N, C-alpha and C positions, 0 to 999 in steps of 0.2 A: 213219577215212579218213586218207589221207596228205595232205600239203600240196598245195594247188591252185596251179598256176602259171599263167602266161599261156597261153592256148589259141589256136593259130593256126587259127581257124575256116575261113578261106579255104583253107588248106593241107589241112585235114581233108576239106573238101568236095571238093577237087580229087582227093585220094587215093580218096575214095569213088567218084567218077565214073570214075577209072581202073580201079578194081576191077570196077565194074559193066561197063565196056566190055570188059574182058579176060575176065571169068568169066560174065557174063550175056548177052553179045552172041552167044553161040553157041546153036545149037539144043540144048535141054536133053534129055539122055538120061534114060531111066527110072531110077529109084532102084534100088540093089541091095538095099534094105531092103523089107520088106513092111508095116512099121508099128511103132509104139512098143509094146513088150510091157508094160513098166511102168517107172515112175520110182520109186526107193526113197528115202525120206526118213527121217531119224531122229526119234524121239519120246521123250518122257520117260515117258509113261504110256499103256498100251494103251487102257484104258477111256475116258479123257479124249479120246483121239484118235478113237475110235469114235463117241462121243457128238457130237463136233464134225462130223466128215466125213459120218457117216450121218444124225445127228439134225438138224444145222443146215443142212448143204449138200445133203443128199438123195442122197448117193452110197452105194448099198447095199454093205455089207460082204459079201465073197464067200468068204473063207477066212481062217483063222488056223492057222498051222503053226509048228513049232519052227524056229528059225534054225539051219541046218546048220553055220554058221561060228562060233557063239558059244552055248555051252550055257546054257540058261535064258532066252534071248532069243526073242521072238516075231517072226514075219514074217507080216504080214497085208495084205489087199488090198481095195480098193474099186473098184467098177465106175464108170468115168467116161464110159461110152458109147463107141459105135463100136468095140467090141472092145478098148478100152484100159483099163489098170489103173493105179491109184495105190497104191503099196505103202509100208509102214512097217516099221521095225525099232525095237525097244526094246533097250537094252543095260543091264539091271539090274546094279548094282554098279560101273559105270564112271562116272567123273565127266567127262561130255562137255562141260560148259560150255554157255554160251548160244549161240543161233544167231548166226552172223556171216556177212556177205557178204565173201567172199575170192576172189581169183583161183582159178579152177577150182571154185568153189563155186556154189551155187544162188542166183540173184537172185530169181526168182519162178516159180511155176507158173501158166500161163495155160490155163484150162479153158473151152471153148466150151459155151454153153447156148442153147437156143431162147429167144427173147425172153420168152415167158410164164413159163418155168422160171426165167429170170434174175430176173424181177420177183418171183417167189415166194421165191427165195433171198435177194434183197435184203430182203424183208419179214422173213424168218426171222433175218437178221443184225440188223435193227432190233429184233425181238422179244427177241433174246438180248443186246441192248445191246453189240453188237460194233461198234467204230468202223471206218469204211471211208472211202475216198476214191472218189467216182464221177467218172469221166473220160469226156468226149465222149458221155455218155448211153448208152454201150454197155459200159463197163468199170467194175468195182468192184475196188478193191485193199484188202486187209486182211491181218491176220496171224492164223495159227492159234494154238492154245494154246502152242506151242513157239517162236513168233516167225517161222515160215516165212511169207514173203510169198506170197499167193495172189491171182490175178486171175480173176474170172469175167467172161467176155466174151460178149456176145450176138451178135457178128458170126459168120457161118458159118465153118466150118473153111476155111482157106485164104484168108480175108479179114481185114483189120484196118483199121478206120476208113475204109472205102471203097477201100482199096488191095488189089489181088489179090497175095498173097504166095506163092501156090502155082501 
C-alpha cells in the first residue's frame, strides 16, 4: 500500500452525495447486460482450486477445457448459482507472483448464499481450519489457496446489510 495522507472525509461524503444526486436521482433504465457470464481468476494449481471451491465451498465443477490463449493452460468453471459461473485459469510455466490488490485488479468476490447454505459453508471453513472474518452476522471474508479474497454473504441478491443495492 502507498502512503496514507490526511483524508478529507467531509469532502468525500459531499462528493458521494453529488454523484448520487446526479446519477441516481434519475429513473433507472434497464441494463444492457443480461447477467454475469463468468469472472475469471488465476490459480496456481487446478486440483487444489477444485478441492477448495467444490469441496469446501460447495460450488460444483461444471467443465474443464484447454485455454485457447495459452497452450497447456486449463480454463475451468464452477456453478455459483443463478446461472452464474466462477472460472479459473492456470498458467503452468509462468511465474505469476503472489496475489496483490492493485488498481484495476480484484479486491474480492462476493457470492450470495441462502442462510442455511451459508452456515454450512462456514462450518466447512471451520472444519478445514480456514481463517475467516465474520462481519455483521451475514458475511464471511477469507482467502482462497492463492490468496484471492472471497466473501460469502447470506443477504439476498441485490441487498447488502439491509440496504437495497439493486
